[in-house]
C-alpha positions as CSV (number, residue, x, y, z in Angstrom):
1,X,41.0,-9.1,-45.2
2,X,41.9,-6.3,-42.6
3,X,43.8,-8.9,-40.6
4,X,45.8,-10.2,-43.6
5,X,46.5,-6.8,-44.7
6,X,47.9,-6.0,-41.1
7,X,50.1,-9.2,-41.2
8,X,51.4,-8.4,-44.7
9,X,52.5,-4.9,-43.2
10,X,54.1,-6.6,-40.0
11,X,56.2,-9.0,-41.6
12,X,57.3,-6.4,-44.4
13,X,59.3,-4.2,-41.7
14,X,62.7,-6.1,-41.6
15,X,66.1,-5.0,-39.8
16,X,69.2,-3.5,-41.7
17,X,72.4,-5.3,-41.9
18,X,73.8,-2.9,-39.0
19,X,70.9,-3.6,-36.9
20,X,71.4,-7.6,-37.4
21,X,75.2,-7.3,-36.7
22,X,74.7,-5.2,-33.6
23,X,72.1,-7.8,-32.3
24,X,74.6,-10.5,-32.8
25,X,76.8,-8.8,-30.0
26,X,74.2,-9.6,-27.5
27,X,76.2,-8.9,-24.5
28,X,78.6,-5.7,-24.3
29,X,79.9,-3.1,-21.7
30,X,79.5,0.4,-20.8
31,X,82.5,2.2,-19.3
32,X,81.6,5.5,-17.3
33,X,84.9,7.2,-16.3
34,X,86.1,10.7,-16.2
35,X,86.2,13.5,-13.5
36,X,83.0,12.4,-11.7
37,X,85.2,9.4,-10.6
38,X,87.3,11.7,-8.6
39,X,84.7,14.0,-7.3
40,X,82.4,11.2,-6.2
41,X,79.4,12.4,-8.0
42,X,77.2,10.8,-10.9
43,X,76.8,14.1,-12.8
44,X,79.5,17.1,-12.8
45,X,78.8,20.6,-13.2
46,X,81.5,21.5,-15.8
47,X,83.5,23.5,-13.1
48,X,86.0,20.5,-12.4
49,X,89.6,21.0,-13.2
50,X,91.4,18.5,-15.1
51,X,94.3,18.4,-12.3
52,X,92.0,16.2,-10.4
53,X,92.0,13.7,-12.9
54,X,95.3,11.5,-11.9
55,X,94.5,7.6,-12.0
56,X,97.7,5.9,-10.4
57,X,97.6,2.4,-12.4
58,X,95.2,3.0,-15.4
59,X,95.4,0.0,-17.5
60,X,92.8,-0.6,-20.5
61,X,94.0,-4.1,-20.9
62,X,92.7,-5.0,-17.5
63,X,89.5,-3.6,-18.3
64,X,89.3,-5.7,-21.5
65,X,90.3,-8.8,-19.5
66,X,87.4,-8.3,-17.4
67,X,85.4,-7.8,-20.1
68,X,86.4,-10.9,-22.0
69,X,85.9,-12.9,-18.7
70,X,82.2,-12.2,-18.7
71,X,81.9,-13.2,-22.6
72,X,81.1,-9.8,-23.7
73,X,81.8,-8.7,-27.0
74,X,82.3,-5.0,-27.2
75,X,82.5,-1.7,-25.1
76,X,81.0,1.7,-25.2
77,X,83.2,4.5,-23.2
78,X,81.9,7.8,-22.3
79,X,84.3,9.8,-24.2
80,X,82.7,13.0,-22.9
81,X,79.9,13.2,-20.1
82,X,77.8,16.0,-19.2
83,X,80.5,17.9,-17.5
84,X,82.4,18.2,-20.7
85,X,85.7,16.6,-19.7
86,X,86.9,14.6,-22.7
87,X,88.9,11.4,-22.3
88,X,90.4,11.9,-26.1
89,X,92.7,14.4,-27.6
90,X,90.7,16.9,-29.0
91,X,91.7,20.0,-30.7
92,X,88.5,21.7,-30.1
93,X,88.8,22.3,-26.5
94,X,91.5,22.4,-23.6
95,X,89.3,20.5,-21.2
96,X,90.6,17.0,-21.8
97,X,92.5,14.4,-20.3
98,X,95.6,15.5,-22.4
99,X,95.7,18.6,-19.7
100,X,95.3,16.4,-16.7
101,X,98.2,14.8,-15.0
102,X,97.6,11.7,-16.4
103,X,97.9,13.4,-19.9
104,X,97.5,10.4,-22.2
105,X,94.2,9.6,-24.6
106,X,92.4,7.0,-22.9
107,X,90.2,6.5,-26.0
108,X,93.2,5.6,-28.1
109,X,94.5,3.5,-25.3
110,X,91.2,1.6,-25.2
111,X,91.1,1.2,-29.0
112,X,94.4,-0.7,-28.8
113,X,93.0,-3.0,-25.8
114,X,89.9,-3.7,-27.9
115,X,92.1,-4.6,-31.0
116,X,94.3,-6.8,-28.7
117,X,91.1,-8.5,-27.0
118,X,88.9,-8.8,-30.0
119,X,86.4,-6.4,-28.6
120,X,84.4,-3.9,-30.9
121,X,84.5,-0.3,-29.7
122,X,81.6,2.2,-29.3
123,X,81.4,5.9,-28.4
124,X,79.2,7.9,-25.9
125,X,79.5,11.4,-26.5
126,X,77.3,13.7,-24.5
127,X,75.5,16.4,-26.3
128,X,75.0,18.3,-23.2
129,X,78.2,20.0,-22.1
130,X,78.4,22.1,-18.9
131,X,81.6,23.2,-19.3
132,X,82.1,24.7,-23.0
133,X,81.1,28.5,-23.4
134,X,79.5,27.5,-26.8
135,X,76.7,25.5,-25.4
136,X,73.2,27.1,-26.0
137,X,74.6,29.2,-28.7
138,X,72.9,27.3,-31.5
139,X,74.8,26.6,-34.6
140,X,78.3,27.4,-33.2
141,X,77.9,24.6,-30.4
142,X,76.4,22.1,-33.0
143,X,79.7,22.9,-35.2
144,X,81.6,22.2,-32.1
145,X,79.8,19.0,-31.4
146,X,80.1,17.8,-34.9
147,X,83.9,18.5,-34.7
148,X,84.4,16.3,-32.0
149,X,82.1,13.5,-33.5
150,X,84.4,13.8,-36.4
151,X,87.3,13.5,-34.4
152,X,86.3,10.5,-32.7
153,X,85.2,8.8,-36.1
154,X,88.4,9.6,-37.4
155,X,90.9,8.7,-35.1
156,X,90.1,5.5,-33.6
157,X,89.1,3.3,-36.0
158,X,86.0,1.3,-36.8
159,X,83.3,2.0,-34.4
160,X,80.3,-0.3,-33.7
161,X,78.1,2.3,-32.1
162,X,77.5,6.1,-31.5
163,X,75.5,6.0,-28.3
164,X,73.5,9.0,-27.1
165,X,71.2,9.9,-24.2
166,X,68.5,12.6,-23.9
167,X,70.3,14.8,-21.1
168,X,69.7,18.3,-21.8
169,X,70.1,21.2,-19.4
170,X,71.6,24.4,-18.9
171,X,75.3,25.2,-19.6
172,X,77.8,27.5,-18.0
173,X,76.1,30.6,-19.5
174,X,72.6,29.4,-18.1
175,X,71.4,28.8,-21.6
176,X,70.0,25.5,-23.2
177,X,71.2,24.0,-26.4
178,X,68.8,23.1,-29.4
179,X,70.6,19.8,-30.7
180,X,70.6,19.3,-34.4
181,X,70.2,15.4,-34.1
182,X,69.5,15.3,-38.1
183,X,72.9,16.9,-38.8
184,X,74.6,14.6,-36.2
185,X,72.9,11.4,-37.8
186,X,73.6,12.4,-41.1
187,X,77.5,13.0,-40.1
188,X,77.5,9.5,-38.3
189,X,75.9,7.9,-41.7
190,X,78.5,9.3,-43.9
191,X,81.7,8.7,-41.6
192,X,80.7,5.6,-39.8
193,X,78.1,3.8,-42.2
194,X,78.3,0.6,-40.5
195,X,77.7,1.9,-36.8
196,X,74.5,1.9,-35.1
197,X,73.2,4.9,-33.4
198,X,71.8,4.0,-30.0
199,X,69.1,5.1,-27.4
200,X,68.7,8.5,-29.0
201,X,68.5,7.6,-32.8
202,X,67.1,5.3,-35.2
203,X,68.6,2.1,-35.0
204,X,68.3,0.9,-31.4
205,X,65.8,1.6,-28.9
206,X,66.1,2.3,-25.2
207,X,64.1,-0.3,-23.2
208,X,62.7,2.6,-21.1
209,X,64.5,2.2,-17.7
210,X,67.6,1.5,-15.9
211,X,66.3,-1.2,-13.7
212,X,67.2,-4.1,-15.8
213,X,63.4,-4.8,-16.2
214,X,62.1,-6.3,-19.6
215,X,58.8,-6.8,-21.2
216,X,57.5,-10.3,-21.4
217,X,57.1,-9.6,-25.2
218,X,59.9,-7.3,-26.7
219,X,58.9,-6.7,-30.2
220,X,61.2,-5.3,-32.6
221,X,58.5,-4.2,-35.1
222,X,57.0,-1.0,-33.3
223,X,55.5,2.2,-34.0
224,X,57.7,4.7,-35.8
225,X,56.7,7.3,-33.1
226,X,58.8,5.2,-30.5
227,X,61.8,6.8,-32.2
228,X,60.7,10.2,-31.7
229,X,63.5,12.2,-30.2
230,X,61.5,14.5,-28.1
231,X,59.7,11.5,-26.5
232,X,62.9,9.8,-25.6
233,X,64.2,13.1,-24.1
234,X,61.3,13.6,-22.0
235,X,61.6,10.2,-20.7
236,X,65.3,10.5,-20.1
237,X,67.0,11.6,-16.7
238,X,66.6,15.2,-15.9
239,X,68.8,15.5,-12.8
240,X,71.4,13.8,-10.7
241,X,69.7,11.1,-8.4
242,X,70.2,7.3,-8.0
243,X,66.6,6.7,-7.7
244,X,66.1,7.1,-11.5
245,X,67.7,3.7,-11.9
246,X,64.5,2.3,-10.1
247,X,62.0,4.1,-12.3
248,X,59.7,2.6,-14.9
249,X,58.5,5.6,-16.9
250,X,54.7,5.8,-17.5
251,X,55.2,5.9,-21.3
252,X,56.8,2.3,-21.0
253,X,53.8,0.5,-21.5
254,X,53.9,-3.4,-21.9
255,X,52.2,-4.1,-25.1
256,X,54.1,-2.0,-27.8
257,X,54.1,-4.6,-30.9
258,X,51.1,-7.0,-30.5
259,X,48.5,-7.1,-33.3
260,X,46.0,-5.2,-31.3
261,X,48.8,-2.5,-30.3
262,X,49.7,-2.0,-34.0
263,X,46.3,-2.4,-36.0
264,X,45.8,1.2,-36.1
265,X,49.4,2.4,-36.3
266,X,50.2,3.9,-39.9
267,X,54.0,4.0,-39.8
268,X,56.2,1.2,-38.4
269,X,59.7,0.5,-38.1
270,X,62.4,-2.2,-37.0
271,X,63.7,-0.7,-33.7
272,X,65.1,-3.3,-31.6
273,X,65.6,-2.6,-27.6
274,X,68.7,-2.2,-25.6
275,X,68.7,-2.8,-21.9
276,X,71.3,-0.8,-20.2
277,X,72.1,-1.6,-16.4
278,X,74.8,-0.9,-13.8
279,X,76.7,-3.7,-12.0
280,X,76.6,-1.1,-9.1
281,X,74.0,1.3,-8.1
282,X,75.7,4.3,-9.8
283,X,77.2,4.6,-13.1
284,X,80.3,6.2,-11.9
285,X,82.5,4.5,-9.4
286,X,82.0,5.5,-5.7
287,X,84.0,3.5,-3.1
288,X,80.8,3.5,-1.0
289,X,79.4,0.9,-3.4
290,X,81.8,-1.6,-3.2
291,X,79.9,-3.9,-1.0
292,X,76.8,-3.1,-3.2
293,X,77.8,-4.8,-6.6
294,X,74.7,-6.7,-7.8
295,X,74.7,-10.4,-7.0
296,X,75.1,-13.1,-9.5
297,X,71.7,-14.1,-9.4
298,X,70.6,-10.4,-10.2
299,X,72.8,-10.4,-13.4
300,X,71.8,-13.7,-14.5
301,X,68.3,-12.6,-14.2
302,X,68.7,-9.6,-16.3
303,X,70.8,-11.5,-19.0
304,X,68.3,-14.1,-19.2
305,X,65.5,-11.4,-19.8
306,X,67.6,-9.3,-22.0
307,X,69.9,-11.3,-24.3
308,X,67.0,-14.0,-23.9
309,X,64.1,-11.6,-24.6
310,X,65.0,-10.3,-27.9
311,X,67.1,-7.6,-26.7
312,X,70.7,-6.6,-26.1
313,X,72.3,-6.1,-22.6
314,X,74.6,-3.2,-22.1
315,X,76.2,-3.7,-18.6
316,X,78.2,-0.8,-17.0
317,X,81.1,-1.1,-15.2
318,X,83.1,1.8,-14.0
319,X,87.0,1.7,-13.3
320,X,88.0,3.2,-9.9
321,X,90.3,6.0,-9.0
322,X,93.3,3.9,-9.9
323,X,91.9,3.6,-13.3
324,X,91.1,-0.3,-12.9
325,X,88.2,-2.2,-12.6
326,X,87.6,-3.1,-8.8
327,X,88.2,-6.4,-7.6
328,X,84.6,-7.0,-6.6
329,X,83.4,-6.1,-10.1
330,X,85.9,-8.3,-11.6
331,X,85.0,-11.1,-9.6
332,X,81.5,-10.9,-10.5
333,X,82.1,-10.4,-14.2
334,X,84.0,-13.6,-14.1
335,X,81.4,-15.5,-12.2
336,X,78.6,-14.4,-14.8
337,X,81.1,-15.2,-17.7
338,X,81.5,-18.7,-16.3
339,X,77.7,-19.4,-15.8
340,X,77.1,-18.3,-19.3
341,X,79.8,-20.6,-20.8
342,X,78.6,-23.4,-18.6
343,X,74.9,-22.8,-19.2
344,X,75.2,-22.4,-23.2
345,X,78.4,-24.0,-24.5
346,X,76.7,-27.8,-25.1
347,X,73.7,-28.1,-27.3
348,X,72.0,-31.0,-26.3
349,X,70.4,-31.3,-29.7
350,X,73.6,-31.4,-31.7
351,X,73.2,-34.1,-34.5
352,X,69.3,-34.5,-33.5
353,X,66.9,-35.1,-36.3
354,X,64.3,-32.3,-37.1
355,X,61.1,-32.6,-38.7
356,X,58.2,-30.2,-39.3
357,X,54.5,-29.8,-40.0
358,X,55.6,-28.0,-43.3
359,X,58.3,-26.2,-44.9
360,X,58.8,-23.6,-47.9
361,X,61.0,-24.8,-50.6
362,X,64.6,-24.5,-49.8
363,X,63.8,-24.1,-46.1
364,X,63.3,-27.6,-44.5
365,X,63.6,-28.4,-40.9
366,X,66.8,-30.6,-41.5
367,X,68.5,-26.9,-41.8
368,X,67.7,-25.9,-38.3
369,X,70.9,-25.2,-36.2
370,X,72.5,-25.0,-39.7
371,X,70.7,-22.4,-41.8
372,X,66.6,-21.6,-41.8
373,X,63.7,-23.4,-41.5
374,X,60.5,-21.4,-42.9
375,X,57.0,-23.0,-42.6
376,X,54.4,-22.2,-45.2
377,X,52.9,-18.7,-44.7
378,X,49.2,-20.0,-44.6
379,X,50.4,-22.2,-41.5
380,X,48.9,-20.9,-38.6
381,X,50.0,-23.3,-35.9
382,X,53.2,-24.8,-37.5
383,X,55.3,-27.2,-35.3
384,X,58.8,-28.8,-35.4
385,X,59.6,-32.2,-33.7
386,X,63.2,-33.0,-32.8
387,X,64.6,-36.4,-31.8
388,X,68.0,-36.4,-29.9
389,X,70.5,-39.3,-30.0
390,X,69.7,-40.1,-26.5
391,X,67.4,-38.8,-23.9
392,X,68.5,-35.3,-22.4
393,X,67.6,-33.2,-19.3
394,X,67.8,-29.8,-20.3
395,X,67.7,-26.6,-18.3
396,X,67.2,-24.0,-20.8
397,X,65.6,-23.7,-24.0
398,X,67.3,-21.4,-26.8
399,X,65.2,-20.4,-30.0
400,X,66.1,-17.8,-32.8
401,X,64.2,-16.7,-35.5
402,X,65.7,-15.6,-39.0
403,X,65.0,-12.0,-38.4
404,X,66.0,-11.3,-42.1
405,X,62.4,-12.6,-42.8
406,X,61.1,-10.4,-39.9
407,X,59.6,-11.3,-36.5
408,X,56.8,-13.9,-36.9
409,X,56.5,-15.9,-33.9
410,X,54.0,-14.6,-31.3
411,X,53.4,-17.6,-28.8
412,X,55.0,-21.0,-28.5
413,X,54.8,-24.0,-26.4
414,X,57.7,-26.8,-26.0
415,X,56.6,-30.2,-24.9
416,X,58.5,-33.5,-24.6
417,X,57.4,-37.1,-24.9
418,X,57.0,-38.6,-21.6
419,X,55.3,-42.0,-21.1
420,X,53.9,-42.0,-24.6
421,X,52.3,-38.6,-24.5
422,X,53.3,-35.0,-25.0
423,X,54.0,-33.4,-21.5
424,X,54.2,-29.1,-21.4
425,X,57.7,-28.2,-20.5
426,X,57.5,-24.5,-21.0
427,X,55.9,-21.7,-23.0
428,X,56.8,-18.2,-24.3
429,X,55.7,-15.2,-26.5
430,X,57.9,-13.6,-29.1
431,X,61.3,-15.0,-30.0
432,X,62.7,-12.7,-32.5
433,X,66.6,-12.5,-32.7
434,X,66.9,-14.7,-29.4
435,X,64.4,-16.3,-26.7
436,X,65.8,-18.1,-23.8
437,X,63.3,-20.0,-21.7
438,X,64.3,-21.7,-18.4
439,X,63.1,-25.1,-17.8
440,X,62.2,-24.9,-14.2
441,X,61.0,-28.5,-13.7
442,X,63.3,-31.6,-14.3
443,X,62.3,-33.5,-17.7
444,X,64.1,-36.0,-19.3
445,X,63.4,-37.2,-23.0
446,X,64.7,-38.1,-26.5
447,X,61.6,-36.5,-28.4
448,X,60.8,-32.7,-28.2
449,X,58.0,-30.6,-29.8
450,X,58.0,-27.1,-30.3
451,X,54.3,-25.9,-31.3
452,X,54.1,-22.4,-32.6
453,X,50.6,-21.4,-31.4
454,X,50.6,-18.0,-32.9
455,X,52.5,-16.5,-35.7
456,X,52.5,-13.7,-38.4
457,X,52.0,-15.5,-41.9
458,X,54.0,-18.8,-40.7
459,X,57.3,-19.0,-38.7
460,X,61.1,-19.3,-39.0
461,X,63.6,-20.8,-36.9
462,X,67.4,-20.5,-37.2
463,X,68.0,-22.2,-34.1
464,X,66.1,-24.6,-31.7
465,X,68.5,-25.8,-29.0
466,X,68.4,-27.2,-25.5
467,X,71.2,-26.8,-22.9
């Protein structure tokens, strides 16, 4: 009975529409750009003069062309980093791009480019501001920060995301600010109700590292305590240093959502993961890293672990001092996009025939890849068989649950019919929004079988595809 009660609790946790729309974006960009680009540091100190910000060829269309070439769907820009320099026109400070030699609102320019190229726009606004004298004053600074949030949510159209990190240090007056997160979140819910609040926020969870390392089982149903702001801030980077990208925090335990991990947890929430990673060692552009752009193989691995592991992939691409994405980065993005297109464009099970061990009324296996199959809830090990029009030799298995019904699949095995018997092809753990499994050995068959060897009150599938 205790186990049944636990399973009922677990499957009762469902995503919001905002979370579903966010997860459907799958792969999108971070743009770190600002005075740090010109001082060659990762973290500024707030004492930089806007006079140093003078790109000679800034072109947000070029940024978006590069992102589209990688099959990205959206972009988050550092509208203000910890140094306090704003890439947008703000009436609440003079420390902006408008008072630089460049003199144009870059967030506005990126907004137009996003519309042109069909990308969604998100905003990073650092609560830590080492320049503004109001930082550390309490309510006065929180007023200032909310005013800037209001500007960004008023002047640049619909935003898909407001992204925050936990950096919190001294300001120019030597004081540390107490952020009023509840007020910030309430303002966002009021002004931008369709946006998710990410990293520090109630909607999207930081995976816990910047090394592109993902859990084998990335659950979305987790303890509500994982959304605790103090805990996230404690895990966040405290000072400048490139080694932080390689740190796996001690609190980033491997098992966060199994039945064992959750059996004694009183409060649960739907809190899906985002994997943030930079295409270079640093987050801002440094000429010394032009030959250190991560390899295609490395980026493919992170993509398969994140997008293919029930998370989203936020890949940072920093513009250079000219205001362009460097040719090395652009080349790698195009290569990554070409691999994604080549790998996942042709579903080998298109027009195949699906059957299942059982189905709830209205959720038959025939609906797979068109709508949703749902097994009976009493089914402990349901299965789906599929017969293709002709034998296929896949490299990847792609599965998707219907997360409107929560996250139910815990373990699965894919087999194919080979010489009259079932041969194991690959296996995995959780599915959630999407699971991609690489098929390491060559198999050729027209008949395939997915056995769900562990699940929470049955299973659902929206997609069962081979590529």
